[in-house]
C-alpha positions as CSV (number, residue, x, y, z in Angstrom):
1,X,14.7,-19.4,-12.6
2,X,14.8,-15.6,-12.7
3,X,12.7,-13.8,-15.2
4,X,13.6,-10.8,-16.9
5,X,12.8,-7.5,-14.6
6,X,12.4,-9.7,-11.4
7,X,14.3,-8.6,-8.3
8,X,15.1,-10.9,-5.3
9,X,15.7,-9.6,-1.6
10,X,15.7,-11.8,1.0
11,X,12.3,-12.2,2.7
12,X,13.9,-10.7,6.1
13,X,15.2,-7.3,4.6
14,X,15.5,-4.5,7.9
15,X,14.3,-1.9,5.8
16,X,12.9,0.9,7.4
17,X,11.6,3.7,5.5
18,X,10.8,7.3,7.3
19,X,7.8,9.1,6.3
20,X,6.7,12.4,7.9
21,X,6.8,13.7,11.4
22,X,8.0,10.4,12.8
23,X,5.9,7.8,10.5
24,X,8.0,4.3,10.6
25,X,7.8,1.6,7.5
26,X,9.1,-1.6,8.4
27,X,8.5,-4.8,6.6
28,X,5.8,-7.6,8.2
29,X,7.0,-9.3,11.2
30,X,5.5,-12.7,12.7
31,X,4.9,-10.6,15.9
32,X,2.2,-8.3,14.3
33,X,-0.2,-11.2,14.1
34,X,-2.6,-10.2,16.7
35,X,-2.7,-6.9,16.0
36,X,-3.4,-8.1,12.2
37,X,-5.9,-10.1,13.6
38,X,-7.9,-6.6,15.5
39,X,-7.3,-4.5,12.5
40,X,-9.3,-7.3,10.1
41,X,-12.2,-7.0,12.5
42,X,-12.8,-3.3,11.6
43,X,-16.0,-2.8,9.6
44,X,-14.5,-0.3,7.6
45,X,-12.1,-3.3,6.3
46,X,-14.8,-5.3,5.9
47,X,-16.3,-2.8,3.7
48,X,-13.6,-1.5,2.0
49,X,-11.3,-4.5,1.5
50,X,-11.8,-7.5,-0.9
51,X,-9.9,-10.0,0.6
52,X,-10.4,-10.7,3.8
53,X,-8.6,-12.4,7.1
54,X,-10.4,-14.5,9.7
55,X,-8.5,-16.3,12.5
56,X,-5.1,-17.0,13.7
57,X,-4.7,-19.4,10.8
58,X,-6.3,-16.4,8.2
59,X,-3.6,-13.9,9.5
60,X,-0.7,-16.2,9.5
61,X,-1.2,-16.8,5.7
62,X,-1.6,-13.0,5.4
63,X,2.0,-12.6,6.8
64,X,3.7,-15.4,4.7
65,X,1.8,-13.9,1.8
66,X,3.5,-10.4,2.8
67,X,6.9,-12.3,3.6
68,X,7.0,-14.1,0.3
69,X,6.5,-11.0,-1.5
70,X,9.4,-9.8,-0.7
71,X,11.3,-13.1,-1.0
72,X,10.0,-12.8,-4.8
73,X,10.6,-9.0,-5.2
74,X,7.5,-8.8,-6.6
75,X,5.0,-7.6,-3.4
76,X,6.7,-4.9,-0.8
77,X,4.5,-4.6,2.2
78,X,5.1,-2.7,5.2
79,X,3.3,-2.3,8.7
80,X,3.4,1.5,9.7
81,X,4.3,2.8,13.0
82,X,5.3,6.2,15.3
83,X,8.6,6.7,16.3
84,X,8.2,6.2,20.4
85,X,5.3,3.9,19.8
86,X,6.2,1.3,17.1
87,X,4.2,-1.4,19.2
88,X,1.1,0.9,18.2
89,X,-0.1,-0.6,14.6
90,X,-1.1,1.9,12.6
91,X,-1.8,0.4,9.2
92,X,-0.2,-1.4,5.9
93,X,1.3,0.1,3.4
94,X,2.3,-1.8,0.3
95,X,3.8,-1.7,-3.3
96,X,2.5,-4.8,-5.0
97,X,2.4,-6.5,-8.6
98,X,5.9,-5.1,-9.4
99,X,6.7,-5.5,-13.5
100,X,9.8,-3.7,-14.1
101,X,9.4,-5.5,-17.5
102,X,6.9,-2.7,-18.5
103,X,8.0,0.0,-15.3
104,X,4.9,0.0,-13.4
105,X,3.2,-1.6,-9.9
106,X,0.4,-0.7,-7.7
107,X,-0.2,0.7,-4.7
108,X,-2.6,-0.1,-1.6
109,X,-2.8,0.6,2.4
110,X,-5.1,0.2,4.7
111,X,-4.9,2.2,8.3
112,X,-6.3,1.0,11.8
113,X,-9.4,2.4,13.8
114,X,-7.9,4.3,15.7
115,X,-5.0,5.7,13.4
116,X,-7.9,7.2,11.2
117,X,-7.8,11.1,11.6
118,X,-4.0,11.8,11.9
119,X,-2.8,11.7,8.5
120,X,-1.7,7.9,8.6
121,X,-2.8,7.2,5.3
122,X,-1.4,9.7,3.5
123,X,1.8,9.9,5.6
124,X,2.4,6.4,4.4
125,X,1.7,6.4,1.2
126,X,4.1,9.4,0.1
127,X,6.7,7.9,2.0
128,X,6.1,4.5,0.0
129,X,6.1,6.5,-3.2
130,X,9.2,8.0,-2.9
131,X,10.8,4.9,-1.6
132,X,9.1,2.9,-4.9
133,X,10.7,5.3,-7.2
134,X,14.2,5.6,-5.4
135,X,15.3,2.2,-5.0
136,X,13.5,1.1,-8.8
137,X,14.7,3.9,-10.6
138,X,17.8,1.9,-12.3
139,X,15.3,-0.8,-12.5
140,X,13.3,1.3,-14.9
141,X,9.8,1.8,-12.8
142,X,7.8,4.6,-13.9
143,X,4.4,4.4,-13.0
144,X,2.2,3.7,-9.5
145,X,-1.2,2.9,-9.5
146,X,-3.4,3.5,-6.7
147,X,-7.4,1.8,-7.4
148,X,-10.4,2.2,-5.3
149,X,-14.1,1.9,-5.8
150,X,-15.9,4.5,-7.1
151,X,-17.5,5.3,-3.6
152,X,-14.6,5.6,-2.0
153,X,-14.6,8.9,-1.5
154,X,-11.6,9.5,1.1
155,X,-9.7,7.5,-0.8
156,X,-9.3,9.8,-3.8
157,X,-9.0,12.4,-1.4
158,X,-5.2,10.4,-0.3
159,X,-4.6,10.0,-3.9
160,X,-4.6,13.6,-4.7
161,X,-3.1,15.1,-2.2
162,X,0.0,12.4,-2.6
163,X,0.0,13.4,-6.1
164,X,-2.1,10.5,-7.9
165,X,-4.6,12.2,-10.1
166,X,-7.4,10.6,-11.8
167,X,-6.3,8.5,-14.6
168,X,-9.5,7.0,-16.1
169,X,-12.8,5.1,-14.5
170,X,-12.9,1.5,-15.1
171,X,-16.1,-0.3,-15.1
172,X,-18.0,-2.5,-12.6
173,X,-17.7,-6.2,-12.9
174,X,-20.3,-7.8,-10.4
175,X,-20.5,-9.3,-8.3
176,X,-16.8,-9.3,-6.5
177,X,-16.7,-5.3,-7.8
178,X,-20.0,-3.8,-7.7
179,X,-19.2,-0.4,-8.5
180,X,-17.0,1.2,-11.2
181,X,-13.8,2.1,-10.1
182,X,-11.1,4.4,-10.1
183,X,-7.2,4.7,-11.2
184,X,-5.1,7.1,-10.0
185,X,-1.5,7.1,-11.5
186,X,1.6,9.0,-10.3
187,X,4.6,8.9,-12.7
188,X,8.4,9.2,-12.0
189,X,9.9,12.8,-12.0
190,X,11.9,13.0,-15.1
191,X,14.7,14.4,-13.2
192,X,16.1,14.6,-9.4
193,X,15.1,12.4,-6.4
194,X,11.0,11.9,-6.1
195,X,9.7,14.4,-3.3
196,X,5.6,13.8,-3.0
197,X,3.9,16.7,-1.7
198,X,2.5,17.8,1.7
199,X,0.2,14.8,2.8
200,X,-2.7,16.9,4.2
201,X,-4.3,15.2,7.3
202,X,-8.1,15.5,6.0
203,X,-6.5,13.1,2.7
204,X,-7.8,9.9,5.3
205,X,-9.5,7.1,4.3
206,X,-9.6,3.0,6.5
207,X,-8.1,2.3,2.7
208,X,-8.1,0.1,-0.5
209,X,-6.6,-2.8,-1.8
210,X,-7.0,-2.3,-5.3
211,X,-9.2,-3.7,-8.0
212,X,-9.2,-6.6,-10.0
213,X,-6.0,-6.7,-11.2
214,X,-5.1,-7.5,-7.6
215,X,-7.5,-8.9,-4.8
216,X,-4.3,-8.0,-1.8
């Protein structure tokens, strides 16, 4: 049964989102499994991401979650690469918890260790933001949130560079969330296509997978 505000899309949709400076965002595929495993071995990923991936089975489960999210129309995750170097994974960027009844969703991302310092996080977030507001404009998407832990200053910079100002601070919820969190919000433009501000190369971070609303 379909519900109000639900969008259904094929699990292997071939959408490609083009970002600044040749960045490519494509839906995740099974062939990405080794790269996912390598990415989650990074200590920075273990520090900042609430949910971890371990072993081939864990990576397979993570990829299956991305596929089923596309199929349900509630989670749209993209593997991030660059044109001409598509075999080098740079990161992940995702729009999740899509709620078209209330016109909102949450954004998240992570970058691989070799990709940091190259502006990947900010370019990917900017590209996905524009895609989200354009793709779901007629369905009423009006608000995107990005959550991160208080001490993740780099994610603060990424959010602000991409037009997500700090909206509020949410209290800690130990043990899962030992520190307060920041909620950054970007609203859809009143008219015309959304255009993200240029993303500075210093706006770089390992990633954020959100707050207590979603753990991935």
